[in-house]
N, C-alpha and C positions, 0 to 999 in steps of 0.2 A: 666409213664404209667404202669399200672398193667399188670402182665403177662397174666392173663386171657383175657383181652381185646386184647392184641397183638396176642395171639394164635387164638382167634376166628376170628380176622381180617385175619390172614394168612389162616385159613380154608375157610373163605369166598372168599378170593382171589383164592384159589384152585377151589372152586365151580364155580367162575366166569370163570376160565380157561376152566373147563369142559363145561360150558354153551357156551363159545365161540367156542370151537371145535365142539360141537354138531350143533351150528348154521352154521358153515362152511360146515358140511356134508349135512345138509338139505336145504341149500340155493338154489339148483337147483329146488326145489319144491315151492319156494317163501314162506317159512315158517320161523318163528323165535321163539326161546324158550327164555323165561325170567324166571329166578329163584330168583329174588330179595326177594320174600316172604319167601323163604327157608332160606336166610341169616338172615332175620329179626326174624324169629320164634324162633330159638334156643337162640339167644342173649337176646330176650325179655322175654322168658319163664324161662330160666334156670340161667342166670347171674343176679347179682345185678343190680339195676337200673343204677348206675354210670358206671359199667363195660360194660353193654349193650350199653349205650350211647356212650362211647368211641369207642367200637368196630364198632358200626353202623355209627359213624361219619367217621371213616377211610374207611369203606366199601362203604359208600355213595360217598365219594370223588373218590374212585377207580372206581365205576360204572360211575360217572360223567365224569371222564377223558377219558373214552373209548367210550362214546356215544354222538351223536350230539344233545344234549338237553341243555337248559340253565344251566350254571354251578351252582350247588347247588340244583337242582331239586330232584335228588335221595336222597341227604342228608336230605332235608326237609321232603320228603315223608317217608323215613326210620325212621327218628326220631319221626315224627308224629305217625306212626304206633307203634313204640316202646313205646311211652308215653301212648297210648290208651291200648295196651296190658299190660303194667306195672300196670295200674290202675285196670285191670280186672283179672289179673293172680292169685290173692288170692282166686278167686271164681271158678277156674277150676283146673282140675287134670293136672298140668303143666309138670309132669314127664312122662306122658304117650305119647308114640310115635304117637298114633292115634290123640290125641288132638293137638300135634305139627304139624302133617300133615294138619289137618283141619285149624289151624291158618295160616299155610304157604300158603295154597290154597286161603283162604279169603284175606290175605294181598297181595298176588301176583296178584289176579284179581283186587283188589282195586287200587294197584299201577299202573298196566297196563292201567286201565281206566283213572286214573288221568294223566298219562304221555300222553296218546292219546288225552285227552281233552286239555292239555296244548299246544300240538303241532298241534291242529286242524286248526289253522289259516295258517299254512304252506302248507296245502294240497289244491290243486286247486279243487278237487272234494271230499268234506268231507263225503258225503254219501257213497261213494265207499270204504271208509276206514273200515267200520264196519264189513263186512264179513271177511276181513282179520284179524281184531281184534278177532273175534269169533274163527277163525281157530287157530290163535296164542295162544289164551287162552286155547283152548282144548289141543293143543300139549304141552303147558307149564304145564297144569294140569297133563297130563300123565307123563311128565318128573319128576315133583315133587313127584308124588305117587311112581314112580320107584326108584328115587335117594334119596328121603327124609329120609327113615329109615337108609340108609347107612350114609348119611351126619350127622344125629343126633348122631348115634353111633360113627362115626369118631371124631366129635367134643368133645363128652363126654370122649372118650378114650384118646384123645390128652390132655385134661385137667388133667385127672387122671395120665397119664404118666409123666406129667411135675410137678406133686405134687400140683396142684390146686384143692381144694375141692369145690364142688358146694354147696353153702349155701342153706340149705333147710329151708325156712321160714315156720312157722306153718300156715296152711291154715285157712282161715276164719278170720284172723286178718289183719287189715289195717295198 
């Protein structure tokens, strides 16, 4: 396994730990924060396709192990998002933090809706789930906007300190 994949996985594990602690503190208000999109965004936008796939495979398994969803659901959704972003990243300014935040928010919302749809059959009153999903999406959006720039800078500095250079592909070329 390449060093970049392992380092980004470890940074994502740290982000998951922060997410878990935040969820612990806001649990009395029946709210949940999900920051999976933030984990996907940096790996998909800044790493090579193979390194991003390796990092997100491990990250997806990490998320799957800690949540009550069918095993492999996070892996599938993270890798699907990674594939789509990898196909589109030559057309966007992928080094920009604002673009990374926008990608993270879109992926996060999409993954949250997909997980909710996959678990819809477990809910005895499915229509009562949507207001909570909206509230969780808004709180997750706020968390990503606040924590995202720090997370991107941390991952970039972590790679720089370990001697891994981020490969900068010429934009506009497939």
